[in-house]
N, C-alpha and C positions, 0 to 999 in steps of 0.2 A: 642822153647825151650830156646834160648839165651835171649829172652825178659823176660821170666819167671825167668831165672837165675839172670838177672840184677835187676829185681824188688825185688827179695828176698834179694840180697846183699844190695841194696839201703835201703830197709825197715829195715835192721839190723843196719845201721849206727847210728841212734839216740841212740839205746841201747848201742852200742859200746862207743859212746861219753860219755853217762851218766856213763857207767862202768868206763871209764878212769877218769872222774871227781871224782867219789867216791874214786878211788885209790889215786888220787892226794890229796883229802881232808884228807884221812887217813895218807898220807905221811906228810902233814902239821901239823896234830894234834896228831898223834899216838893214836887215839881213834878207836879201832877196832869196837866198837859199838858206833854209828850206821853205820859208813862209810863202813866197810868191809861187814857187813850184807846187806846193801843197794846194794853194788857192786854185792853180790851174787844174788840178785833179777834180776839185769840186765844181769848177766852172764847166769842165767837160761833161760832167753828169747833168748839170743844169741844161746844157745844150741838148742832151738826149731827151730830157723832159719837154723842152721847147719843141723839138721835132715831133714828139708824140702829140703835143697840143696841136701843131699845124696839121698833122695827119687827121686828128679828130675833127678838126674844123673843115673837113672836106677839101683839103689842098694836099693831095697825096705827094709825099716826099719819102717814099719807102726806102729808096737807095740811100738818101742822106741820113735817114733815121738809122738804118742798119750800120752805115759807116760811122756815124757819131757814136753808136753803141759799142762798136768794136774798138774805136780809139779810146773811149772812156774806160772800157774794160781792161785793155792792155796797160793804159796809164796807171790805173789803180793796182793792177797786178804787180807792175814793176815797183811801184811805191811800197806795196806790201813787203816785197822781198828785201828791198834795199833799206828803206827807212823804218818801217814798222817792225820788221823781223830782224834787221841788222845782218842780212845774208849778202851773198855775192861779194864778200870781202875776205875770202879765204886764203889758204896757204896752198903750197904745191900739192899736198896730199888731198885736200878738199877745196878746190878753187871756187866752188859755188856756195860754200858755207862761210863760217867765220873761224877764228882761231879755236883750236881744240879745247883749250882751257876755258873758253867762253861758251861751250856747248854743254847743255845739261842732259841731252838725249843722244842716242846713237845716231851717227850720220845718216843711216838709212831712213830714220824717222823724218829728218829734215827733207831729204830728197822726195820721199813719199808725199809729204805735206806740200812741197813746192809744186809737184805735178797735180795733186788733187785740188789744190787751190786754183790752179789755172783751169782745170776742167770744170770745177764747180762755178768759177766766175763766168764761164761761157755756157752754163746750163740754161741761161735765158734764151738761147737759140731754140730750145725746145718749144718756146711759145710761138715760134714762127710756123709750127706745124699747122697746116690748114685745118679749119674747123671741120671740113668734110671728112677728114681722117677719122673723126669720132662719130660720124652720122649713124653708124650701126649700133653704137653703144655710148650714149651721151655721158655715162659715168666716167668714160675715159678722160674727158676734160677735167673733171673734178679730181681724178687720180693724178693727173699731170700737175695740177696746182698743188695738191697735197705733197707730192714727191719733191717738187721744186722748193716748197717751203721747208721740208726736212733737210734738203741739200743745203739751203741757205743757213739754217740753224747750225748744222755741222760746220760749214765753212766759217761762220762767224765765231764759233767756239774755238776752232782751230786757230783762227787769226788772234783771238784774245790770248790764248795760251802762249803763242810765240811773241806777241807784243809785250806781255808782262815779263816774259823771260828776257827779252832784249833790254827792256828798261832795267831789269835787275842786274844783268851782267855788264851793260854798257853805260848806264845812267844817261841815256840818249837825250832825254828832255831836261836834264840837269835839275831834277826835283830834289835830289839829295846832295848835300855839300860834301859828304864823305861816301866812299864807295862801299865800305863794309860797315855794317851796324855792329857795334861791340856787344858781346854777350854780357848778360847781367851777372854780377857777382853773387855768391851765395847770400850775402847780407842783403842785397837789393831784392833777391827773390823772396826772402822771408818777410819782407815788408808789405 
């Protein structure tokens, strides 16, 4: 039980750190949007961890745990699409995407990714399968954990692809002071 307790607390630390970074960013800029809204996303995940801790300490709150998990998942999914991927800002021809000139891939790839991201974000629901389901073949539980891990690696890779693309085409975080990086001249290339 202590091991599980420690693992839950350790797993919540990155979300706590990101939560504090968002509050710090708000403190520096006084911009509630996007910093406090982003902080809310991390706070919702901290609530999921807290509900998990309460469950572990023999105070069953299964309904609240599941509800907090759904809220945090939907919150993160909406943030992925709008802020991290820069989608849902489209035109008449592609209302769920972004301007055609700011899309580096075919529209079908974005739609596939939007749907797969949602499904993969909810893959955690498979962990709610009762342990008795695997009583005839205990390897099933290990297979489930392995598959969920693979799904998460794919989801995060997909997220990173679109996050980098969004920063490239929109300069969302304002890391660059110019939108296009000039090409090197022949003289500069030879140096």
